[in-house]
N, CA and C atoms as a LAMMPS dump frame, in Angstrom:
ITEM: TIMESTEP
0
ITEM: NUMBER OF ATOMS
213
ITEM: BOX BOUNDS ff ff ff
-5.0000000000000000e+02 5.0000000000000000e+02
-5.0000000000000000e+02 5.0000000000000000e+02
-5.0000000000000000e+02 5.0000000000000000e+02
ITEM: ATOMS id mol type element x y z
1 1 1 N -277.098 433.304 7.338
2 1 2 C -277.057 432.678 6.203
3 1 3 C -276.387 434.21 5.734
4 2 1 N -275.129 434.092 4.827
5 2 2 C -274.437 434.615 4.582
6 2 3 C -274.895 435.817 3.101
7 3 1 N -274.921 436.926 2.859
8 3 2 C -275.013 437.326 1.465
9 3 3 C -273.875 437.013 0.315
10 4 1 N -274.368 436.365 -0.477
11 4 2 C -273.244 436.086 -1.378
12 4 3 C -272.662 437.317 -1.857
13 5 1 N -271.415 436.887 -2.658
14 5 2 C -270.719 438.256 -3.186
15 5 3 C -271.217 438.638 -3.933
16 6 1 N -271.173 439.85 -4.628
17 6 2 C -271.424 440.733 -5.726
18 6 3 C -270.96 439.938 -7.317
19 7 1 N -269.737 439.616 -6.967
20 7 2 C -268.931 438.876 -8.15
21 7 3 C -269.979 437.667 -8.826
22 8 1 N -270.465 436.626 -7.544
23 8 2 C -271.364 435.742 -7.885
24 8 3 C -272.402 436.211 -8.843
25 9 1 N -272.835 437.244 -7.791
26 9 2 C -274.319 437.96 -8.77
27 9 3 C -273.97 438.094 -10.037
28 10 1 N -272.959 438.774 -10.261
29 10 2 C -272.684 439.53 -11.753
30 10 3 C -272.241 438.362 -12.483
31 11 1 N -271.528 437.281 -12.309
32 11 2 C -271.239 435.863 -12.945
33 11 3 C -272.326 435.296 -13.04
34 12 1 N -273.246 434.885 -12.491
35 12 2 C -274.625 434.188 -12.383
36 12 3 C -275.035 434.957 -13.325
37 13 1 N -275.313 436.154 -13.459
38 13 2 C -276.493 437.426 -14.284
39 13 3 C -275.664 436.836 -15.428
40 14 1 N -274.4 436.856 -15.593
41 14 2 C -274.051 437.029 -17.159
42 14 3 C -274.217 435.184 -18
43 15 1 N -274.035 434.552 -17.122
44 15 2 C -273.925 432.951 -17.588
45 15 3 C -275.331 432.678 -18.01
46 16 1 N -276.348 433.376 -17.31
47 16 2 C -277.977 433.389 -17.776
48 16 3 C -278.191 434.053 -18.918
49 17 1 N -277.578 435.331 -18.79
50 17 2 C -278.348 435.853 -20.117
51 17 3 C -277.302 435.411 -21.376
52 18 1 N -276.049 434.829 -21.375
53 18 2 C -275.582 434.252 -22.507
54 18 3 C -276.516 432.99 -22.639
55 19 1 N -277.021 432.176 -22.006
56 19 2 C -277.552 431.441 -22.059
57 19 3 C -279.162 431.642 -23.121
58 20 1 N -279.529 432.753 -22.318
59 20 2 C -281.034 433.005 -22.997
60 20 3 C -280.818 433.574 -24.288
61 21 1 N -279.35 434.195 -24.559
62 21 2 C -279.579 434.66 -25.762
63 21 3 C -279.198 433.812 -27.244
64 22 1 N -278.497 432.587 -26.335
65 22 2 C -278.332 431.309 -27.261
66 22 3 C -279.454 430.59 -27.315
67 23 1 N -280.401 431.476 -26.728
68 23 2 C -281.908 430.319 -27.205
69 23 3 C -282.578 429.431 -26.077
70 24 1 N -281.76 429.387 -24.807
71 24 2 C -282.021 429.032 -24.096
72 24 3 C -283.605 429.636 -22.82
73 25 1 N -284.111 428.53 -22.301
74 25 2 C -285.341 429.182 -21.699
75 25 3 C -285.36 429.042 -20.068
76 26 1 N -285.704 429.988 -19.531
77 26 2 C -285.334 429.402 -17.852
78 26 3 C -285.805 428.187 -17.238
79 27 1 N -287.169 427.598 -18.229
80 27 2 C -286.906 426.429 -17.724
81 27 3 C -286.135 425.305 -17.982
82 28 1 N -285.407 425.404 -19.166
83 28 2 C -284.617 424.517 -19.741
84 28 3 C -283.45 424.684 -19.307
85 29 1 N -283.164 425.769 -18.789
86 29 2 C -281.751 425.919 -17.864
87 29 3 C -281.851 425.034 -16.405
88 30 1 N -283.31 425.707 -15.834
89 30 2 C -283.296 424.784 -14.982
90 30 3 C -283.16 423.405 -15.101
91 31 1 N -284.113 422.984 -15.874
92 31 2 C -284.239 421.642 -15.869
93 31 3 C -282.379 420.903 -16.249
94 32 1 N -281.682 421.649 -16.616
95 32 2 C -280.808 421.215 -17.155
96 32 3 C -279.568 421.376 -15.983
97 33 1 N -279.869 422.181 -15.107
98 33 2 C -279.261 422.258 -13.383
99 33 3 C -279.941 421.012 -12.804
100 34 1 N -280.463 420.12 -13.529
101 34 2 C -281.242 418.679 -12.589
102 34 3 C -282.083 419.413 -11.548
103 35 1 N -283.055 420.619 -11.799
104 35 2 C -283.618 421.359 -10.954
105 35 3 C -283.157 421.364 -9.702
106 36 1 N -282.292 421.592 -9.615
107 36 2 C -281.607 422.522 -8.431
108 36 3 C -282.08 423.409 -8.053
109 37 1 N -282.894 424.347 -8.776
110 37 2 C -283.092 425.551 -8.693
111 37 3 C -284.243 425.356 -9.841
112 38 1 N -285.284 426.748 -9.014
113 38 2 C -286.593 426.717 -9.859
114 38 3 C -286.406 427.951 -11.41
115 39 1 N -287.323 427.672 -12.514
116 39 2 C -286.983 428.447 -13.462
117 39 3 C -287.061 430.141 -12.832
118 40 1 N -288.214 430.311 -11.837
119 40 2 C -288.114 431.301 -11.369
120 40 3 C -287.11 431.987 -10.751
121 41 1 N -285.963 431.644 -9.89
122 41 2 C -284.916 431.35 -9.485
123 41 3 C -283.643 431.847 -11.015
124 42 1 N -283.885 431.026 -11.956
125 42 2 C -283.267 431.234 -13.046
126 42 3 C -283.771 432.584 -13.417
127 43 1 N -284.936 433.34 -13.407
128 43 2 C -285.41 434.246 -13.842
129 43 3 C -284.735 435.505 -12.752
130 44 1 N -284.967 434.955 -11.558
131 44 2 C -283.972 436.212 -10.809
132 44 3 C -282.789 436.338 -11.067
133 45 1 N -281.632 435.355 -11.206
134 45 2 C -280.352 435.552 -11.388
135 45 3 C -280.381 436.273 -12.384
136 46 1 N -280.614 436.013 -13.681
137 46 2 C -281.042 437.047 -15.014
138 46 3 C -281.333 438.379 -14.665
139 47 1 N -282.437 438.559 -13.72
140 47 2 C -282.5 440.2 -13.627
141 47 3 C -281.404 440.694 -12.866
142 48 1 N -280.448 440.223 -11.793
143 48 2 C -279.752 440.535 -10.929
144 48 3 C -280.296 440.698 -9.642
145 49 1 N -281.385 440.007 -9.651
146 49 2 C -282.254 440.198 -7.785
147 49 3 C -281.673 439.224 -7.357
148 50 1 N -280.935 438.601 -7.674
149 50 2 C -280.354 437.51 -6.698
150 50 3 C -279.096 436.443 -7.146
151 51 1 N -278.442 436.52 -6.429
152 51 2 C -277.522 435.606 -6.925
153 51 3 C -277.718 434.113 -6.118
154 52 1 N -276.735 433.138 -7.022
155 52 2 C -276.807 431.761 -6.215
156 52 3 C -276.549 431.6 -4.891
157 53 1 N -277.631 430.845 -3.844
158 53 2 C -277.285 430.593 -2.353
159 53 3 C -276.154 429.748 -2.237
160 54 1 N -276.121 428.731 -3.315
161 54 2 C -275.218 427.587 -2.903
162 54 3 C -273.842 427.984 -4.199
163 55 1 N -272.812 427.8 -3.8
164 55 2 C -271.494 427.93 -4.406
165 55 3 C -271.585 427.007 -5.387
166 56 1 N -272.551 425.892 -5.165
167 56 2 C -272.465 424.771 -5.827
168 56 3 C -273.393 424.548 -7.146
169 57 1 N -274.295 425.602 -7.016
170 57 2 C -275.397 426.033 -8.437
171 57 3 C -274.249 426.869 -8.941
172 58 1 N -273.693 428.103 -8.611
173 58 2 C -273.277 428.522 -9.697
174 58 3 C -272.011 427.852 -10.327
175 59 1 N -271.331 426.939 -9.487
176 59 2 C -270.4 425.589 -10.547
177 59 3 C -271.097 424.812 -11.299
178 60 1 N -272.286 424.664 -11.21
179 60 2 C -273.21 424.071 -12.085
180 60 3 C -273.91 424.827 -13.326
181 61 1 N -273.963 426.075 -12.898
182 61 2 C -274.56 426.934 -13.945
183 61 3 C -273.043 427.124 -15.114
184 62 1 N -272.311 427.479 -14.463
185 62 2 C -270.808 427.813 -15.376
186 62 3 C -270.671 425.996 -16.345
187 63 1 N -270.667 425.284 -15.193
188 63 2 C -270.351 424.031 -16.167
189 63 3 C -271.657 423.63 -17.5
190 64 1 N -272.7 424.193 -17.172
191 64 2 C -273.983 423.88 -18.285
192 64 3 C -273.188 424.845 -19.565
193 65 1 N -273.213 426.431 -19.116
194 65 2 C -272.78 427.109 -19.982
195 65 3 C -271.284 426.932 -20.757
196 66 1 N -270.529 426.176 -20.218
197 66 2 C -269.269 425.444 -20.698
198 66 3 C -269.784 424.567 -21.937
199 67 1 N -270.713 423.723 -21.598
200 67 2 C -270.657 422.873 -22.289
201 67 3 C -271.887 422.542 -23.206
202 68 1 N -272.631 423.604 -23.167
203 68 2 C -273.901 423.652 -23.871
204 68 3 C -274.089 425.042 -24.122
205 69 1 N -273.68 425.733 -25.331
206 69 2 C -273.917 427.09 -25.812
207 69 3 C -275.316 427.072 -26.418
208 70 1 N -275.635 425.91 -26.66
209 70 2 C -277.115 426.135 -27.53
210 70 3 C -278.204 424.817 -27.331
211 71 1 N -279.224 425.144 -27.2
212 71 2 C -280.464 424.082 -26.587
213 71 3 C -280.536 423.017 -27.686
């Protein structure tokens, strides 16, 4: 398994933090991503502990942030 690029880590962290600032919860983000990942994973992305392992998870997160600025 390869390590995700640092830019993916920063991008995911920024997107999650923006959603959280807009009133989303970790659980709601996970649900809106179709439960592709857990709320705990969303928490890890927000803390910058891990980046999305699948490029499609980052794409899904970007789409969520674009279409839904607030819950």
